[in-house]
C-alpha positions as CSV (number, residue, x, y, z in Angstrom):
1,X,127.6,194.1,143.6
2,X,126.1,195.0,139.9
3,X,128.1,192.0,138.4
4,X,127.0,189.3,140.3
5,X,123.6,188.8,138.6
6,X,125.6,188.7,135.2
7,X,127.9,186.1,136.4
8,X,125.0,184.0,137.4
9,X,122.9,184.7,134.0
10,X,125.7,183.4,131.8
11,X,126.1,179.9,133.0
12,X,122.3,179.6,133.3
13,X,121.8,180.5,129.5
14,X,124.9,178.2,128.7
15,X,123.0,175.4,130.2
16,X,119.7,176.2,128.5
17,X,121.8,175.9,125.0
18,X,123.2,172.4,125.6
19,X,119.7,171.2,126.7
20,X,118.3,172.8,123.5
21,X,121.3,171.0,121.4
22,X,120.6,167.7,123.2
23,X,117.1,167.4,122.4
24,X,117.7,168.2,118.8
25,X,120.2,165.5,118.1
26,X,118.1,162.7,120.2
27,X,115.2,163.4,117.6
28,X,117.8,163.0,114.7
29,X,118.6,159.5,116.0
30,X,115.1,158.4,116.4
31,X,114.5,159.5,112.9
32,X,117.5,157.3,111.4
33,X,116.1,154.4,113.9
34,X,112.8,154.4,112.3
35,X,114.6,154.4,108.9
36,X,116.2,151.1,109.4
37,X,113.4,149.5,111.1
38,X,111.5,150.0,107.9
39,X,114.4,148.9,105.5
40,X,114.4,145.5,108.0
41,X,110.8,145.2,107.2
42,X,111.0,145.0,103.4
43,X,110.4,141.9,101.4
44,X,113.2,139.6,101.5
45,X,112.8,138.6,97.8
46,X,113.7,142.6,97.1
47,X,116.8,142.6,99.3
48,X,118.0,139.2,97.7
49,X,117.4,140.7,94.3
50,X,120.4,143.4,94.9
51,X,122.8,140.9,96.0
52,X,125.2,139.1,93.6
53,X,123.4,136.3,92.2
54,X,125.2,132.7,92.3
55,X,124.2,129.9,90.3
56,X,125.5,127.4,93.0
57,X,123.3,128.8,95.9
58,X,120.1,129.6,93.9
59,X,118.4,126.7,95.7
60,X,119.6,127.7,99.5
61,X,118.2,131.4,98.8
62,X,115.0,130.2,96.9
63,X,114.1,127.9,100.3
64,X,115.3,130.5,102.6
65,X,111.9,131.7,104.6
66,X,111.0,135.3,104.0
67,X,112.5,137.9,106.9
68,X,110.5,140.0,108.4
69,X,107.0,137.5,107.8
70,X,106.6,134.2,108.9
71,X,104.2,131.6,107.2
72,X,100.9,131.4,108.7
73,X,99.7,127.7,109.5
74,X,96.6,126.4,107.3
75,X,93.8,125.4,109.3
76,X,90.8,123.7,107.3
77,X,87.3,125.5,107.8
78,X,85.6,122.4,108.4
79,X,86.3,118.5,108.4
80,X,87.2,117.2,104.8
81,X,85.4,114.0,103.9
82,X,85.3,111.7,100.9
83,X,81.9,109.8,100.9
84,X,81.0,107.0,98.6
85,X,77.8,104.6,98.6
86,X,76.2,101.8,96.4
87,X,72.5,100.8,96.4
88,X,70.8,97.6,94.8
89,X,67.0,98.1,93.9
90,X,64.5,95.9,92.6
91,X,61.4,97.5,90.6
92,X,58.9,96.4,88.2
93,X,59.5,99.2,85.6
94,X,63.2,99.9,85.4
95,X,62.5,102.5,83.2
96,X,60.4,104.5,85.4
97,X,63.2,103.9,88.1
98,X,65.4,105.3,86.2
99,X,63.4,108.6,85.7
100,X,62.8,108.7,89.4
101,X,66.6,108.6,90.0
102,X,67.2,111.4,87.7
103,X,64.7,113.5,89.3
104,X,66.5,112.8,92.8
105,X,69.8,114.0,91.0
106,X,68.4,117.0,89.6
107,X,66.5,118.2,93.1
108,X,70.5,117.8,94.6
109,X,72.0,119.6,92.0
110,X,73.9,116.5,91.0
111,X,74.9,114.8,87.8
112,X,74.5,111.3,86.2
113,X,78.6,110.3,85.1
114,X,77.8,107.0,83.9
115,X,75.2,104.9,83.0
116,X,74.9,101.0,81.4
117,X,71.4,99.4,80.9
118,X,70.2,96.1,79.5
119,X,66.9,95.6,77.6
120,X,64.8,92.5,76.7
121,X,63.7,91.4,73.3
122,X,60.8,93.7,73.3
123,X,62.9,96.8,73.9
124,X,61.9,97.0,77.8
125,X,64.6,97.8,80.1
126,X,65.5,95.0,82.5
127,X,68.9,96.2,84.3
128,X,70.4,99.6,84.6
129,X,73.6,100.8,86.6
130,X,73.9,104.5,87.4
131,X,76.8,106.5,88.7
132,X,75.8,109.5,90.6
133,X,77.8,112.5,91.8
134,X,75.6,114.3,94.8
135,X,77.0,117.2,96.7
136,X,78.6,115.9,100.1
137,X,76.5,118.2,102.1
138,X,73.3,116.4,101.0
139,X,74.5,112.8,100.7
140,X,72.6,111.3,103.7
141,X,69.4,113.0,102.1
142,X,70.2,111.6,98.7
143,X,71.0,107.9,99.8
144,X,67.6,108.0,101.7
145,X,65.6,109.3,98.6
146,X,67.3,106.7,96.4
147,X,66.2,103.5,98.8
148,X,62.7,104.3,98.4
149,X,62.4,104.2,94.7
150,X,62.0,100.3,94.7
151,X,62.6,97.0,96.7
152,X,65.7,97.7,98.7
153,X,68.2,94.7,97.8
154,X,71.5,96.2,99.3
155,X,72.8,99.5,100.4
156,X,76.3,100.7,101.4
157,X,78.0,103.9,102.7
158,X,81.5,104.6,103.9
159,X,83.6,108.0,104.2
160,X,87.2,108.7,104.7
161,X,88.7,111.5,106.4
162,X,91.5,113.4,104.4
163,X,91.4,116.7,106.5
164,X,95.1,116.6,107.4
165,X,95.7,115.7,103.6
166,X,94.3,118.9,102.9
167,X,95.9,120.8,105.2
168,X,99.4,119.5,103.9
169,X,98.7,120.2,100.2
170,X,97.6,123.7,101.0
171,X,100.7,124.1,102.8
172,X,102.9,122.9,100.6
173,X,101.3,125.0,98.0
174,X,101.9,128.7,99.8
175,X,105.4,127.4,100.6
176,X,106.1,126.6,96.9
177,X,104.5,129.6,95.4
178,X,106.6,131.9,97.8
179,X,109.6,130.0,96.7
180,X,108.7,130.6,93.1
181,X,108.0,134.4,93.6
182,X,111.7,134.4,95.0
183,X,113.7,132.8,92.1
184,X,111.6,134.9,89.8
185,X,113.2,138.3,91.6
186,X,116.5,136.4,91.2
187,X,116.0,135.6,87.5
188,X,115.2,139.3,86.7
189,X,118.4,140.3,88.4
190,X,120.6,137.9,86.8
191,X,123.4,139.5,84.2
192,X,125.3,136.0,83.5
193,X,124.5,133.1,81.1
194,X,125.8,131.4,83.8
195,X,123.3,132.5,86.3
196,X,120.3,132.8,84.1
197,X,120.5,129.2,83.1
198,X,120.8,127.9,86.7
199,X,117.9,130.1,88.0
200,X,115.7,128.9,85.0
201,X,116.7,125.5,85.4
202,X,115.6,125.7,89.5
203,X,112.5,127.8,88.5
204,X,111.1,124.9,86.0
205,X,111.7,122.4,88.3
206,X,109.8,124.0,91.1
207,X,106.8,125.1,88.7
208,X,106.6,121.2,87.9
209,X,106.1,120.4,91.5
210,X,103.7,123.4,91.7
211,X,101.5,121.7,89.1
212,X,101.5,118.4,90.7
213,X,100.3,119.9,94.0
214,X,97.7,122.0,92.3
215,X,96.2,118.9,90.7
216,X,96.3,117.2,93.8
217,X,94.5,119.8,95.6
218,X,91.9,119.9,92.6
219,X,91.3,116.4,93.2
220,X,90.8,116.7,96.7
221,X,88.6,119.3,96.3
222,X,86.3,117.3,93.8
223,X,86.3,114.4,95.9
224,X,85.4,116.1,99.0
225,X,82.9,118.4,97.8
226,X,81.0,115.8,95.5
227,X,80.0,112.2,96.6
228,X,79.8,109.2,94.4
229,X,76.8,106.7,94.4
230,X,76.4,103.8,92.5
231,X,72.8,102.8,92.1
232,X,71.8,99.6,90.5
233,X,68.4,98.4,89.3
234,X,67.1,95.2,88.5
235,X,63.5,94.1,87.0
236,X,61.3,92.2,89.5
237,X,60.6,88.8,88.2
238,X,57.5,89.0,86.3
239,X,54.3,86.8,87.6
240,X,52.3,86.3,84.9
241,X,55.2,85.3,82.6
242,X,56.2,82.8,85.4
243,X,52.1,81.7,85.2
244,X,52.3,81.5,81.3
245,X,55.2,78.9,81.5
246,X,53.4,77.2,84.0
247,X,50.6,76.7,81.7
248,X,53.0,75.8,78.7
249,X,54.3,73.1,81.0
250,X,50.6,71.6,81.4
251,X,50.0,71.0,77.7
252,X,52.3,69.8,74.8
253,X,55.6,70.7,77.0
254,X,54.4,68.2,79.8
255,X,53.4,65.7,77.5
256,X,56.8,65.4,75.8
257,X,58.4,65.7,79.3
258,X,56.3,62.7,80.5
259,X,57.4,60.6,77.2
260,X,61.0,61.4,77.7
261,X,60.5,60.6,81.0
262,X,59.0,56.8,80.4
263,X,61.3,56.2,77.8
264,X,64.1,56.9,80.1
265,X,62.8,54.9,82.7
266,X,62.1,51.9,80.2
267,X,66.0,52.2,78.8
268,X,67.2,51.7,82.2
269,X,65.0,49.0,83.3
270,X,66.3,47.1,80.1
271,X,70.0,48.3,80.6
272,X,69.4,46.6,84.1
273,X,68.1,43.3,83.1
274,X,70.7,42.9,80.2
275,X,73.3,43.6,82.9
276,X,72.0,40.9,85.0
277,X,71.3,38.2,82.2
278,X,74.8,38.8,80.7
279,X,76.7,36.2,83.0
280,X,74.5,33.5,82.5
281,X,74.2,34.2,78.5
282,X,78.6,34.0,78.6
283,X,78.1,30.6,80.6
284,X,75.5,29.1,78.0
285,X,77.7,30.1,75.4
286,X,80.8,28.3,76.8
287,X,79.0,25.2,78.1
288,X,75.9,25.0,75.5
289,X,77.3,25.0,72.4
290,X,79.9,22.2,73.2
291,X,77.1,20.1,74.6
292,X,75.1,20.8,71.6
293,X,77.6,19.6,69.2
294,X,78.5,16.4,71.3
295,X,74.8,15.6,71.0
296,X,74.2,15.8,67.4
297,X,77.3,13.7,67.0
298,X,75.9,11.1,69.4
299,X,72.4,10.9,67.4
300,X,74.0,10.8,63.7
301,X,76.1,7.6,65.1
302,X,73.1,5.7,66.6
303,X,71.3,4.9,63.1
304,X,74.1,3.3,61.5
305,X,75.0,0.9,64.4
306,X,71.3,-0.4,64.6
307,X,71.3,-1.4,61.0
């Protein structure tokens, strides 16, 4: 009777020990699983650097997307527009109009990139053309201010949406930079001359492509951030000068013109008369001269026969 509790207690202790052993083993498996997960999330460039580098598959390794990380899509913060305009004005004082245009440029933190002017014999400007760069956000306001400087002759504006092009260049830049980073790791791990030459050639080509993309991105950034406005200003015709010319026409110049006109009229009339008489003169010469000679011959013979 006293042995029964002991027989029942031994199996219970054995089950408890096995349960504890199982829990300990499960915890070890979880830890190893966590370590493998961390290793899987390591950068692809580091794992590829530990592999054997082969010059024939440098391009495939470099272009392979990173494992454990996906390229995030590039989204433009706002619409990218290239805006341009041209304005033609007339002003009584072209020099003052130039100053007013410069004030508009300064007010909008812009700049004058090109200027071409013409002057009269007294040195007064008669025409000027200025190329302005104005922040695109202030394009409409600047155009309105420029139109008010003088008498508006013509004004044109246009814009081009390059948002898709900007996004495309930015995306290609990010991909190219990641590709160069992977090739750089391979280059650092290479040991043979053949591998070094192959990787260096591929790295140089991709760096050249990256430089071209950066130039495109810089051009688009410049064109979309700053708009271009061409302003031409012509001097208004001077009324006083026109009046002075009219007075000169009433004096000596007017008499000279009148005399020349009369002479031209007389010459035209004389030529017309000669043209009308010329056929008759031809007839008189052909018929009259022989008749005159015949009459003279007859007169000479008449006195002799009478004697």
